VOPAGU-2260 file (C-alpha; in pm, 1 decimal, decimal comma):
REM VOPAGU-2260
SITE   aa  ch    i         X         Y         Z
SITE  MET   A    0     735,2    1193,9   -2100,2
SITE  PRO   A    1     836,5     955,5   -1820,5
SITE  THR   A    2     565,0     724,1   -1689,4
SITE  LEU   A    3     510,2     490,8   -1398,6
SITE  ALA   A    4     577,8     197,9   -1632,3
SITE  THR   A    5     915,1     337,9   -1744,3
SITE  ALA   A    6    1005,6     415,9   -1382,6
SITE  ALA   A    7     929,5      53,8   -1289,2
SITE  GLU   A    8    1134,0     -66,6   -1587,1
SITE  ALA   A    9    1432,6     145,0   -1479,6
SITE  ALA   A   10    1402,6       7,0   -1126,2
SITE  SER   A   11    1393,9    -346,9   -1262,7
SITE  VAL   A   12    1709,7    -284,7   -1467,6
SITE  ALA   A   13    1886,3    -146,1   -1157,6
SITE  VAL   A   14    1782,7    -440,8    -937,5
SITE  ALA   A   15    1893,8    -691,7   -1201,5
SITE  SER   A   16    2222,7    -505,5   -1239,3
SITE  VAL   A   17    2319,9    -526,6    -870,4
SITE  GLY   A   18    2183,8    -877,1    -815,0
SITE  ALA   A   19    2243,3   -1030,0    -473,7
SITE  ASP   A   20    2542,8    -796,1    -426,8
SITE  GLY   A   21    2299,1    -506,4    -386,0
SITE  GLN   A   22    2109,1    -653,7     -90,7
SITE  GLY   A   23    2138,9    -405,8     195,0
SITE  HIS   A   24    2277,6    -142,2     -40,2
SITE  LEU   A   25    2028,4     -52,2    -314,6
SITE  THR   A   26    1696,5     112,9    -231,8
SITE  VAL   A   27    1442,3     204,8    -496,1
SITE  ASP   A   28    1157,5     453,8    -474,1
SITE  ILE   A   29     924,2     433,1    -773,4
SITE  ARG   A   30     726,5     747,3    -848,4
SITE  ALA   A   31     475,3     828,3   -1122,4
SITE  ASP   A   32     747,0     982,1   -1338,5
SITE  ARG   A   33    1080,6     845,5   -1208,3
SITE  ALA   A   34    1268,5     582,8   -1016,7
SITE  VAL   A   35    1486,1     721,2    -737,9
SITE  LEU   A   36    1779,7     487,8    -678,6
SITE  ARG   A   37    2006,6     508,3    -375,1
SITE  LEU   A   38    2317,6     307,9    -300,2
SITE  GLN   A   39    2439,1     316,2      58,9
SITE  SER   A   40    2535,6      39,1     296,6
SITE  ALA   A   41    2258,1     -13,2     549,3
SITE  ASP   A   42    2508,3    -172,9     788,6
SITE  ALA   A   43    2770,0     103,8     765,5
SITE  GLY   A   44    2519,9     389,5     733,7
SITE  ALA   A   45    2747,3     535,9     467,6
SITE  VAL   A   46    2849,5     504,9     103,7
SITE  THR   A   47    3113,3     233,5      71,1
SITE  GLY   A   48    3347,1     128,3    -209,1
SITE  ARG   A   49    3098,9    -146,3    -291,3
SITE  ASP   A   50    2823,4     114,3    -332,5
SITE  ILE   A   51    3039,1     318,0    -570,2
SITE  ARG   A   52    3118,1       9,9    -778,9
SITE  LEU   A   53    2749,6     -84,0    -788,1
SITE  ALA   A   54    2656,0     272,3    -887,8
SITE  HIS   A   55    2890,7     255,3   -1186,6
SITE  ASP   A   56    2743,3     -81,9   -1287,3
SITE  VAL   A   57    2385,8      43,7   -1255,1
SITE  SER   A   58    2464,0     362,6   -1450,1
SITE  ARG   A   59    2615,7     163,6   -1738,0
SITE  LYS   A   60    2316,4     -73,1   -1752,1
SITE  LEU   A   61    2061,0     208,8   -1738,0
SITE  THR   A   62    2243,1     401,7   -2013,2
SITE  ALA   A   63    2255,8      85,9   -2226,2
SITE  HIS   A   64    1877,9      54,3   -2186,0
SITE  GLY   A   65    1824,1     416,8   -2294,7
SITE  PHE   A   66    1761,7     570,9   -1953,4
SITE  GLU   A   67    1917,9     910,5   -1893,2
SITE  PRO   A   68    2010,0    1056,6   -1553,1
SITE  GLN   A   69    1855,7    1387,3   -1449,7
SITE  PRO   A   70    2154,0    1604,3   -1352,8
SITE  GLY   A   71    2080,7    1893,1   -1123,5
SITE  THR   A   72    1813,3    1711,4    -925,8
SITE  VAL   A   73    1842,4    1702,3    -549,0
SITE  GLN   A   74    2067,4    1415,9    -441,8
SITE  ALA   A   75    1995,2    1441,5     -71,9
SITE  LEU   A   76    1801,6    1666,5     159,5
SITE  GLU   A   77    1894,1    1710,9     522,8
SITE  ILE   A   78    1738,2    1926,8     788,2
SITE  ALA   A   79    1973,7    2115,6    1018,0
SITE  ILE   A   80    1856,4    2234,9    1357,1
SITE  ASP   A   81    2064,7    2501,3    1529,8
SITE  ALA   A   82    2073,2    2433,2    1904,0
SITE  LEU   A   83    2250,2    2558,0    2213,7
SITE  ASP   A   84    2207,1    2227,9    2398,7
SITE  ILE   A   85    2189,3    1941,0    2148,5
SITE  PRO   A   86    2142,4    1663,5    2410,4
SITE  LEU   A   87    1846,0    1861,4    2548,8
SITE  VAL   A   88    1657,0    1914,4    2219,0
SITE  ARG   A   89    1752,9    1598,4    2029,4
SITE  PRO   A   90    1514,5    1360,3    2218,8
SITE  PHE   A   91    1221,1    1590,9    2133,2
SITE  TRP   A   92    1298,2    1574,3    1759,9
SITE  LYS   A   93    1348,9    1199,5    1777,9
SITE  ALA   A   94    1006,0    1160,2    1940,7
SITE  VAL   A   95     823,8    1403,3    1708,4
SITE  THR   A   96     958,0    1247,7    1388,0
SITE  GLY   A   97     971,8     883,3    1495,8
SITE  TYR   A   98    1330,4     876,3    1363,0
SITE  CYS   A   99    1614,4     659,7    1493,4
SITE  ASP   A  100    1982,5     714,7    1560,0
SITE  GLU   A  101    2206,5     714,9    1254,4
SITE  ALA   A  102    2464,6     438,1    1276,4
SITE  GLY   A  103    2814,4     577,0    1320,7
SITE  SER   A  104    2694,1     935,7    1354,9
SITE  GLU   A  105    2942,7    1167,8    1523,8
SITE  LEU   A  106    2833,2    1210,3    1885,5
SITE  ASN   A  107    2525,4    1011,8    1779,7
SITE  ALA   A  108    2372,7    1345,5    1675,9
SITE  ALA   A  109    2207,9    1265,8    1340,4
SITE  LEU   A  110    1858,7    1117,4    1324,0
SITE  ILE   A  111    1732,0     922,2    1024,1
SITE  ASP   A  112    1397,9     800,0     895,6
SITE  PRO   A  113    1391,4     424,6     967,9
SITE  THR   A  114    1226,8     367,6     627,3
SITE  GLY   A  115    1500,8     562,3     449,3
SITE  ARG   A  116    1252,0     783,0     263,8
SITE  ALA   A  117    1259,3    1118,1     442,7
SITE  PRO   A  118    1548,4    1359,8     498,1
SITE  ALA   A  119    1798,5    1313,3     778,6
SITE  ILE   A  120    1804,0    1559,7    1067,0
SITE  TRP   A  121    2129,2    1677,7    1216,5
SITE  PHE   A  122    2208,3    1929,8    1485,9
SITE  GLN   A  123    2445,9    2222,9    1456,7
SITE  GLN   A  124    2601,3    2362,6    1770,2
SITE  MET   A  125    2524,1    2731,3    1840,3
SITE  ASP   A  126    2748,9    2940,5    2064,2
SITE  GLU   A  127    2479,9    3190,6    2162,7
SITE  PRO   A  128    2107,7    3248,5    2097,8
SITE  ARG   A  129    2006,2    3414,0    1772,3
SITE  PRO   A  130    1660,4    3552,8    1851,8
SITE  GLN   A  131    1625,6    3736,5    1518,0
SITE  ARG   A  132    1683,7    3426,4    1308,2
SITE  ASN   A  133    1422,6    3160,0    1232,6
SITE  ARG   A  134    1601,9    2835,9    1303,2
SITE  ILE   A  135    1343,9    2584,8    1167,2
SITE  HIS   A  136     980,4    2474,5    1162,4
SITE  LEU   A  137     868,5    2126,9    1062,4
SITE  ASP   A  138     523,8    1990,4     982,9
SITE  VAL   A  139     512,7    1616,9    1049,7
SITE  ASP   A  140     214,7    1445,4     886,6
SITE  VAL   A  141     105,6    1122,8    1059,4
SITE  PRO   A  142    -203,4     901,5    1045,8
SITE  HIS   A  143    -475,1    1042,1    1273,5
SITE  THR   A  144    -456,1     734,4    1493,0
SITE  ALA   A  145     -83,3     797,5    1558,3
SITE  ALA   A  146    -108,6    1169,0    1646,2
SITE  LYS   A  147    -176,3    1137,4    2020,5
SITE  ALA   A  148     109,1     892,1    2077,8
SITE  ARG   A  149     347,1    1114,7    1880,4
SITE  ILE   A  150     242,0    1423,6    2078,6
SITE  ASP   A  151     270,6    1237,5    2411,0
SITE  ALA   A  152     619,1    1111,9    2318,1
SITE  ALA   A  153     733,5    1462,5    2223,8
SITE  ILE   A  154     608,6    1607,1    2553,4
SITE  ALA   A  155     771,6    1322,8    2748,3
SITE  ALA   A  156    1097,1    1403,4    2564,0
SITE  GLY   A  157    1101,1    1758,7    2701,1
SITE  GLY   A  158     869,2    1933,8    2457,2
SITE  ARG   A  159     558,3    2131,6    2530,8
SITE  LEU   A  160     223,5    2183,5    2360,7
SITE  LEU   A  161     192,5    2543,0    2236,9
SITE  SER   A  162    -148,7    2516,9    2071,6
SITE  ASP   A  163    -418,8    2265,8    1991,6
SITE  THR   A  164    -672,1    2517,5    1857,9
SITE  ALA   A  165    -649,3    2374,2    1503,6
SITE  ALA   A  166    -667,8    2009,3    1616,6
SITE  PRO   A  167    -724,2    1757,7    1471,6
SITE  ALA   A  168    -569,1    1923,8    1164,4
SITE  PHE   A  169    -253,5    2006,9    1360,5
SITE  TRP   A  170    -103,1    2060,6    1705,9
SITE  VAL   A  171     185,4    2306,8    1758,9
SITE  LEU   A  172     466,4    2178,7    1982,3
SITE  ALA   A  173     804,5    2323,2    2081,0
SITE  ASP   A  174    1130,9    2166,6    2188,5
SITE  PRO   A  175    1300,6    2286,0    2509,7
SITE  GLU   A  176    1465,3    2576,6    2322,6
SITE  GLY   A  177    1144,3    2693,3    2154,0
SITE  ASN   A  178    1193,1    2543,1    1805,9
SITE  GLU   A  179     849,2    2451,7    1676,7
SITE  ALA   A  180     701,0    2149,8    1504,6
SITE  CYS   A  181     344,1    2067,2    1411,9
SITE  ILE   A  182     196,0    1718,9    1429,2
SITE  CYS   A  183     -54,0    1716,2    1142,2
SITE  THR   A  184    -329,7    1479,5    1028,8
SITE  TRP   A  185    -570,4    1479,6     736,1
SITE  GLN   A  186    -866,2    1539,7     967,1
SITE  GLY   A  187   -1016,4    1884,8    1015,4
SITE  ARG   A  188    -871,4    2023,0     691,0
SITE  ASP   A  189   -1069,9    2266,1     476,2
């Protein structure tokens, strides 16, 4: 069974494998039972030829050390938000999540977690409203001390507060088209 120690060992092998060439390319997320390795140029905001070469090097080194990949696991998770007016709703989602603009994103539409840990959010153009289809709902957990600023930023970005009856556990907000998000904290939970 994988352990935190073996995950840290795998991460160490990967870091040693890329050396200084991996700076700005390799990110490592160590979990209790795995090391999640990502190779993508921070400057380009995309996978480059260098990243592919480094991935091959890392894979060879990990295999030589007895580590096996886990095929079939999620490689990336993105959240798509259907919208009629992307420039209208995008600032709300940027404020609610605390995300930043993805470098080189087409029409600057994609938003990314500045820490590189959470899924990217992108916006898909709708031609007409689809009232019978649930388009999305996000719960965004933040420290209690950050909740008010996050809510204020979302409202300033065109959102509105739908409910605060469960606060401080969560506040329900909506973007200008009615897509909902909750700002959640650990306080007030059962």
